[in-house]
C-alpha positions, 0 to 999 in steps of 0.5 A: 098431215091429218088422216082420221077427220073422216072416219067420223065426218062421214057420219054426218055428210053420209051422201058425200061418203059414197061419192068419195068411197067411189072416187078412192075405189077407182083410183086406187085401181090404177095399182094392180101390185104390191109396193116395193119397198125402196132403198130409203133409209137416209143412208145416201144422205150420207154420202150425197147432199141434194142441194135443189130439184127442178121440176118441169111437169105438164099436168094436161093429161086428165084423160089418161091420168100421165104425168111428163116431165123432167126434173133436174137433181142438183147435187155436192158430194160429202166423200170423196169418188162419187161415181154414181147417184141414186134416185127414188122414183116410183114406177114411172117409164124413164126416158133417159138421163142427161148431164148437159147434153150427154146421155147417161147410163142408167138402170131402173128397177120401177123403184131406184134409178141409177144413175153411172155419172160423167166423172167422178165426184168428189168433196167441193163439187157441184153436178146435177142430172137431168132425168126424163120421165112419164107415166101413170102415177101410183097411190099408196095401197092405204089410198092415202097418199101418192098423186092424184088425177080426179076432175078437176083436181090434179095434186100429190099428197106426200106421204103414204100411210102403207109404204116403208118410209112413208115419205111419198116424194118419189110417186111424182118426182126422181129424188131422196126420198128420206126424211133426212135430205132438205133441198131447196124447190123450183117447179115449172108446172103446164097446165091448160089455160083454164087451171092455175098451178100452185105449189111451195114458195113463190109465183114468180112468173107466169105464162100463157102459150096457146092453149097452155098455161106455165106457172114457176114458183120457187121455194127458196127454204129447204124443205124435206121430199114429202114436202114438196106439192103442186094443187092444179083445178080451175082454182080462185084465190082469196088472199090477205095479209097477217100483220103481227110479229111479222107481216105475213101473206096468206093464199087461199086457193078454191073452186069458185063456189067454194070461196065463201065457205072457206072465208068462214071456215077459215075465219080463226085462221089469223088467230092460229098464226098468232098463237102459234107465233106466240108460242113457239116463234117466229113464221118461217115462211114465205106465205100462209096457203092452202088449196082446197082438193077432192081428197075426202080423208084428211089433209097434208102439210104442204109446206106455204101451201096445205092441201086441204080437203073441199069437204071440210070448208063448209061454212063451219068452224067443225074442223078448224082445229083438227085440220086448219090450225093442225095443219098449220102449227105443222109449219113449225113441228114437222116442215120447219123441224122435221123428224129425223126418221118415221119411227119419231114421227110423233115429234111431227103429229104428236106435236101438231095433234098437240097444238089443236088445244093449244089454239082451241085455248087461245081462241076460246079459252080454259075451259074449252081447252080442258074439256078437249084435253080430258077428252083426247087423254080418254081417247088416248089411254083406250084406244091407242094399244088397240088401233096399234095392237098394244103399246108402243113407245113414243121414240124409235117406233115400228113404222108399221104402226108410225101412223097407226091402224088405218080402220081407227081414228086414234094412234100412239103416235097422234093422240099419245103423242099430243098428250104426253107432251101436254104432260110435259107442259105440266111438268116444266111450267107453261113459261118455262115449257113455251121459252123452251120450245120458241129455242128448240125451233129457233136453233134447229130450224130446216133440219132433222131431229130426233127424241134426244134432240128435243130433250137435250135442246130443252135441257139447256135452254131451261135447266131441269133435268127431263130425263127422268120424263123422256125415259117415262113417256118417251121412250117406255109404252104404256101409262102410270095410274095414281091413287090414294090408298088412305089419308091420315090427319092429325092436328098441327096448331091451327092447321092440319098434318095430311099424311097422303099414302100413294100407290102406283100401278102401271098399264102396259109401262115396263117399270114405275115413273119417277118423280111425277109432280101429280097435284093433290088437293084437298077439301074440308067438309064446307068444301075449302080447298088447298092443293099442292105438287107431290113428285111421286116416285116408284109403287108406294110412296108417303107424303105429309102435307101441311092443310091450313083446314081440317080436310076430309076428302082427298083428290090427285090429278084432278084437272088430268094435267098428267096423262095417267090411266084415269079419266075422271068427272068433277061434280057439284050437285047442287039440286035433284036430277040425273048426272051423265059423266061421261069420262068416268062412264058413270049414269046417277038419278039424285033424288035429294040433295039437301047441301051441295054435295061434290063428288069425284068420279074416276074410271081407272085403266088398270088393273084392279086389287085382286079378289083376296078371298079365294073361296069366293072364285071371283074371276075380276076385270084385267083392266079397269075399276072405278074409285067414287070419292066425295063429299056428300051432305045428304044427298041421295042417290036415288040409283046408278048406272056402271055399263060394261062392254065386251064388244069388240069394233070401232066407234068414237063414244068410248064403246068398245073393246072395256069388258072383253077378258070377261066375256067370250062367249056373252055376259050371263056371268058378269057382276058387280063387285065392290069395296068400301076402302082400300084396307077392305077385300072385294065382294058383291055389291049388295043391291043391284040388278042387270039389264042386256042391251039386246042379248046376251052375247051382244055383251052389252049393257048395265048394272043398275045400282040403289045409291052409289056409296063412295068405294071402288068398283069393277066387274067379275065373273062369278056366281051371284048372291045378289042377282035374283034374289029380291031386294029388301023395301023399307017400310013403316016404322024400319028402315033399310040401312046398308052396307051393314057393317059399314067402314065409312059411310052407309046409305039410310032407304026409308018411304017417300017423305010425305013432308019435312021429316029429320034424320039423327045418328046417336052413338050408344050415349044417346048423343047425336053425332050425325043428323039430316033434313029429308025434303017430301018425297025423299026416300034415301040418305047418305052420312060420310061414317069415315071420322065416326069410332067403330061401334054400334050407332042409333038412327031414328027419323021424326016429324014434329017430336015424332018418331017415324021409324028408326033402325042400327048400324055397325061402323067397324074398319 
């Protein structure tokens, strides 16, 4: 199911928002009490196997919102000496219980119906009870789940977010309401003649008697209690057929006025079926079905008859991935193979979230897939622990947080679950991953599963040992974070040995990750590229890679294939302009780019290294920092912005909860720290200004930097020696050079060039070691001095052989 869509849909559909909120309030008022917790831990399924449910329901009373009918529960014991059966049924009036024509004794406490059987049942016996009941069905207090009368619709949603466990079949029929039991269903639904009913499975009978219509649906495949469904409305149907791996009927149900928009919104439905069959194997059900309804806060994967919000069938493809494809994919992950308990809900919902990106990749290509997955990775690492009140392991998650926080659109189960499956795809590679998944779904169809089931199935098929992966990513909370501490390059014949030293940090995780396949990418000064995968373990590690050119840059996980605690942007700069990098949270204004420049910008959700100079009394961020690296021949960055945000709130744009630890009351003491490399201690950045957005107590603003040299940046509390102090300026005949001394790179600032000029760096022997051309209007030039010898250098600017300005720089490491 998908609950989160309309948190951000509502911003686009404000007039409809108010209507839907009013409806939600009016139906939820039917609950004037807290829901008691039923005995639905699945233990009864170890004693009794429910074979089938036969439901006879009258859904005609839209005036009083009343259901009336009976359900025949057919079962067989799994052990001897069974004298009673307990069924979950929530707040109905039970009229009678029969076995054949015999009335049975029962007790009912509004939650659990206990029925005394007429004879003792033993292994091999088959028996049934017939429960007659009526009443006004209840809704989950969260407003998500239960049975809804919302004219002209009546429908159920099989999950309740606030009930424990989350199965909510008991809100409309008596059942074993757990994730373990799977049964077949037959539905006999009575409506008035203006309405049509749609349920799971096949329509086997449609008859009219007076003012009523009775339709019979048969679901021959075993499904969980919460996957059973009914939708009633004056529907018209769009019928189609998918022809691919096999032939599958398609049945889309909507009010007549909605059918044209529905067709347009579902234009890629057949693509989705083909994509998921290719990835996960044969579709194991008799039809693909969707029924529109009035619920505006999500959709529900009822097997073969998905409950889908009419608001999302708006004639566009805006929601085709997040809803249409998400719910369809549940017919593999969730409906066909079902988590055995809510604590492993990521096996249903994390898979479906991951499948949104699989669908987008299949329809729109790799670029769309990469953009989509990088964005939801940032949401996962930023917000999941905030929404779920802490870092949680995917497996054995407390049910309180199985579906996350109702006030947020992200959760560990969904976003991190999808992110971890994407990481598993990287571990195994596409071929082994998807073949292994086909094996998993084929060998466990119509069965409950756990995280161990998935692990053992993939290991058995692929031959890979996945112990480290599951221990790190599934059975433990949090995220790892990997960074290159330093790189040493040495010639090796025509090639070079590049030794990279990697440091692993942890964000909410209890121990360092083991055997993580991290891609390291090397680049030459001319931007040749070479990538190799390293199996990284532990806090500190070193690896030597033979590179076919002299590397001047090394970067980790640049494609974000591993769900580490980093969001990054890769930027190729060929011309001046403004560059706003959303994932790395860096804005910059490039004044000049005489040659192609390459930047790798990382926003890291981990604690930066501590301040080593305790005399500075800095209180450094415990949550995030930036790493800026790249190749920048002559690149002149006129200014850059790094935003701080100490607010607490809810936003889809990645704001809030970034610097709350540094701003208890206001942003008065927040400053910007910098270091050029990991060998150097933190100090205040030498040239920047702070700008409040609103007032200081708003805790929002940005730092404007006069340049953005390679290195690391973070925020801290402390007394500034830069803010409020006038910045030195370049003047005729004088160059402004910073930082000075410099370890690996520095910026030269000068008055805007009147025309074509040259800038050259000389060592103390008068030999030119670097230089570049300046274009008219340019006022900055950056030098990468990482390979220069330590010592002093002279910098001269000339035009037509005439010296315009000069200065000195000291390279010191």
